[in-house]
Every structure is written in C-alpha cells, then in structure tokens.
C-alpha positions in Angstrom: -108.9 17.6 34.0 -107.3 20.6 35.2 -103.7 20.8 35.2 -101.9 23.5 37.1 -98.1 23.9 37.0 -96.2 22.5 40.4 -94.8 25.6 41.4 -97.8 28.1 41.2 -99.9 25.0 42.9 -97.6 23.9 45.4 -97.1 27.8 46.6 -100.8 28.7 46.7 -102.0 25.4 48.1 -99.6 23.7 50.1 -97.7 26.8 51.7 -99.0 26.4 55.3 -99.5 22.7 55.3 -96.8 20.6 58.7 -96.1 18.8 54.9 -95.4 21.7 52.6 -93.2 21.3 50.0 -92.3 17.7 51.4 -92.9 14.8 49.4 -91.8 11.4 49.2 -88.7 9.9 47.5 -87.4 5.9 46.4 -84.3 5.5 46.1 -81.4 2.9 46.8 -78.9 3.4 49.7 -75.6 2.9 50.1 -76.4 -0.7 51.1 -77.7 -1.3 48.5 -81.4 -1.5 49.6 -84.2 0.4 49.2 -85.4 3.5 50.9 -88.4 5.2 51.1 -88.6 9.3 52.7 -90.3 12.5 52.9 -88.8 15.2 52.3 -88.0 18.5 50.3 -86.1 17.1 48.2 -84.0 14.0 47.7 -80.9 15.4 50.1 -83.8 15.7 53.2 -83.9 12.5 54.4 -84.7 12.9 58.1 -88.4 14.7 57.8 -90.6 12.5 60.4 -92.6 10.1 57.8 -96.3 10.6 58.2 -98.0 8.2 59.1 -100.2 7.2 55.5 -96.2 7.2 53.8 -95.1 4.9 56.5 -97.6 2.2 55.6 -96.9 2.4 52.0 -95.8 -0.5 50.3 -93.1 -0.8 48.0 -92.4 -3.1 44.8 -89.6 -3.6 42.8 -89.4 -4.2 39.0 -86.7 -7.1 37.5 -85.4 -6.5 34.4 -87.8 -9.2 32.9 -90.8 -7.2 34.0 -91.4 -9.1 37.3 -92.9 -6.6 40.3 -93.0 -7.9 43.6 -93.4 -6.4 46.9 -90.6 -5.4 49.0 -90.9 -6.0 52.2 -89.4 -3.5 54.7 -88.4 -2.1 58.2 -89.1 1.6 59.5 -85.6 3.5 60.6 -85.2 6.3 63.0 -81.9 7.8 62.8 -79.7 10.9 63.0 -79.1 10.3 59.4 -82.2 8.9 57.9 -85.9 8.6 58.3 -87.8 5.9 56.2 -88.3 3.1 55.0 -85.9 0.8 54.5 -86.1 -2.6 52.7 -84.9 -5.6 54.7 -83.1 -7.5 52.0 -80.1 -6.1 49.3 -82.4 -5.2 46.1 -81.1 -8.2 43.4 -78.8 -7.6 40.4 -81.7 -7.7 38.4 -83.5 -4.8 39.8 -84.6 -2.2 37.1 -87.2 -0.4 39.1 -88.4 0.7 42.2 -92.3 1.9 42.4 -94.7 2.9 45.5 -98.2 5.3 45.6 -99.6 6.0 48.6 -102.6 8.5 49.7 -101.7 11.3 52.1 -105.2 12.2 53.2 -107.2 14.9 52.4 -105.9 18.8 52.2 -108.1 21.8 52.5 -110.9 19.2 50.8 -108.4 17.9 48.1 -107.2 14.3 48.0 -103.8 14.3 48.0 -101.9 11.2 46.4 -98.0 10.2 45.9 -96.4 8.2 43.1 -92.6 7.2 43.8 -89.8 5.2 41.5 -86.4 5.3 41.1 -84.4 4.0 37.9 -81.7 1.8 38.7 -78.8 1.6 36.8 -78.1 3.6 33.8 -81.4 5.2 32.5 -82.3 3.5 29.1 -82.2 4.9 26.0 -85.8 3.3 25.1 -88.5 3.9 27.6 -89.3 1.2 30.2 -93.0 1.1 30.0 -95.2 -0.2 33.0 -98.8 -1.0 31.5 -100.7 -1.1 34.5 -99.1 1.8 35.8 -99.4 3.9 32.7 -102.9 3.6 32.3 -104.0 4.6 35.6 -102.8 7.9 37.4 -99.4 9.6 37.4 -96.7 8.2 35.3 -93.5 9.0 33.7 -90.9 7.6 31.3 -87.9 8.5 32.0 -84.9 8.3 29.2 -81.6 8.9 27.8 -81.1 10.8 24.5 -78.6 13.2 22.9 -78.9 16.4 24.6 -79.3 15.3 28.1 -82.5 13.2 30.1 -86.1 13.1 28.8 -88.9 13.0 30.9 -92.6 12.2 29.2 -95.2 12.6 31.7 -98.6 10.5 31.6 -102.1 10.8 33.0 -104.2 7.6 32.7 -101.7 6.5 29.3 -102.4 10.0 28.0 -100.0 12.9 27.5 -100.2 16.0 30.1 -98.9 19.0 28.2 -98.4 22.8 29.6 -97.3 21.3 33.4 -93.7 21.9 35.0 -91.4 19.3 35.7 -88.7 20.1 38.4 -85.0 18.5 38.3 -83.1 18.9 41.7 -79.6 17.5 42.3 -78.1 15.7 45.4 -77.5 18.4 47.1 -81.5 19.5 47.0 -81.2 22.3 44.7 -83.0 22.6 42.0 -81.0 22.5 38.3 -83.8 23.1 36.1 -87.7 23.3 35.7 -89.0 22.8 32.1 -92.6 22.2 30.8 -94.0 19.8 29.1 -95.0 20.3 25.1 -98.0 18.5 23.5 -96.7 15.0 24.1 -96.2 15.2 27.8 -92.8 15.5 27.5 -89.6 17.8 28.7 -85.5 17.5 28.1 -82.9 18.7 30.4 -79.6 19.3 29.0 -76.0 17.6 30.2 -75.6 20.8 32.5 -78.4 20.5 34.4 -78.1 16.7 35.1 -75.4 16.9 37.9 -73.6 13.4 38.0 -74.8 11.0 41.2 -78.3 11.4 42.5 -81.0 13.0 40.6 -84.9 14.3 41.8 -87.5 14.6 39.5 -90.6 16.4 40.5 -94.0 17.3 38.9 -97.7 17.3 39.7 -101.6 18.0 38.8 -105.0 18.1 40.0 -108.3 17.0 38.8 -111.0 19.4 40.0 -114.0 17.0 39.2 -112.4 13.7 40.9 -114.7 14.3 44.1 -115.9 11.5 46.4 -115.5 10.6 50.3 -112.1 9.2 52.1 -112.5 8.0 55.9 -115.2 9.5 55.9 -114.3 12.6 55.0 -115.3 14.5 51.8 -113.2 15.8 48.9 -113.9 18.1 46.1 -110.9 17.7 43.9 -107.7 15.5 43.8 -103.8 16.6 43.6 -101.5 14.5 42.1 -97.5 14.5 42.9 -95.2 12.7 41.7 -91.1 12.3 42.5 -88.5 10.0 40.6 -84.9 9.4 41.2 -82.2 8.0 39.0 -78.4 8.1 38.7 -76.6 10.0 36.6 -73.1 9.2 35.7 
C-alpha cells in the first residue's frame, strides 16, 4: 500500500474532476433524521448527488451495537440536496455509517466511507469490528487536549496521512499528520462548537481490477466523519 496525504493527492488527481473537492457527508438534520449530501464541506449541502452516491445505503448503530439499514428518500430543495431518512432516528442511535464506490476516475477506483458520531463524543473509542477489519475507518474520541482521531486501514493504523478538520461554515480549522499509531489530535481551539467535519484519504497502488467492465489500476479511498461539539 502506498499512502499519500490528502492535500497533495486531491490537488493532483481530483482538481479537474466534475466532483472536484466534493465528498459525501453524513449527519443528522434539525428534524432528527439522517442526512447524506455531497459537498466540498459540511456547509455545502446543495450539490447534486452523483448517481452512485444516491444509491448508497445508510446504516444506524444503536447504543447496544445493533446495526440496521435506514430507509431514505431523495430530497431536492433550495437548501438541501441528498438523502434523508424517512423516520426520525431513535434515542438509542449512537452512530451512522455509509460506504460507496463513486466509480472510476482517471484509471483509479474511487471509494467513499462516511460516518456520523451521535451525541457527545465518547472518551473511549467506539469500535465497529467489521468496519475496522475491512477498508478505511477511524475512531473519534474526546481527550483532555481536544479531539483525537485514530485512522485504520484493514484494522491497521495508518501512519503519515493528513487529517483535515472543518467547522460548520466550511472553513478548515486544522490539518495534522497521523503518527505511528495512526492518530492525530485537534486542540480545543481548533474544534468549534456545533457541527464539525473530518476528512482524510489514502490510495493503494496495488489494488487493480475491473468495475462495470472498466479496468482500474489503483484505488483511492476517502473518509468523512461528522460530530457535534459542545
């Protein structure tokens, strides 16, 4: 596996794409429903969903660890374009999850992973074994210094990749590079009150294959995580 920082890789590989700098984000709206949208940041919620993203399933995890798919409907309004759950989420909801393959871009398979941590951030990591064992995954926790993010690929820590933090208005508040444990920490000053978004990515040069009859020579994996800071 070859890892590139998101900043360099995004500028060199995605700059001319119609989906440039756009990623899927998963959160809970003011009605208490799951909401998935495709934007440059958590503030950009009116960009048209790519077909592959519009088909993505959303799963909710309860406080007891039970995971179930959430029924959704497409919404296309002046203030929001994306998927919204048909029902409000239960009070026992702990996390939202979604993953999808965007397609092939310049010979590379592009995969997305989304997560929303509900309520207050835990002081101990919430681990989802099946998610952590396969693909890109992160554990987000509240620590004394601020917020800690630990990045994993197939269950192993990802070292030397950039993790970006955005506030609810879409401004980048911080960017840190993971250590040997795959971890970065954002300070209390960087984490703003309200909705925060985290984004990071890796690429695998050796991951070649065929998707819908089209060959790809490598795969790019990007993850977004949202949470509410109080």
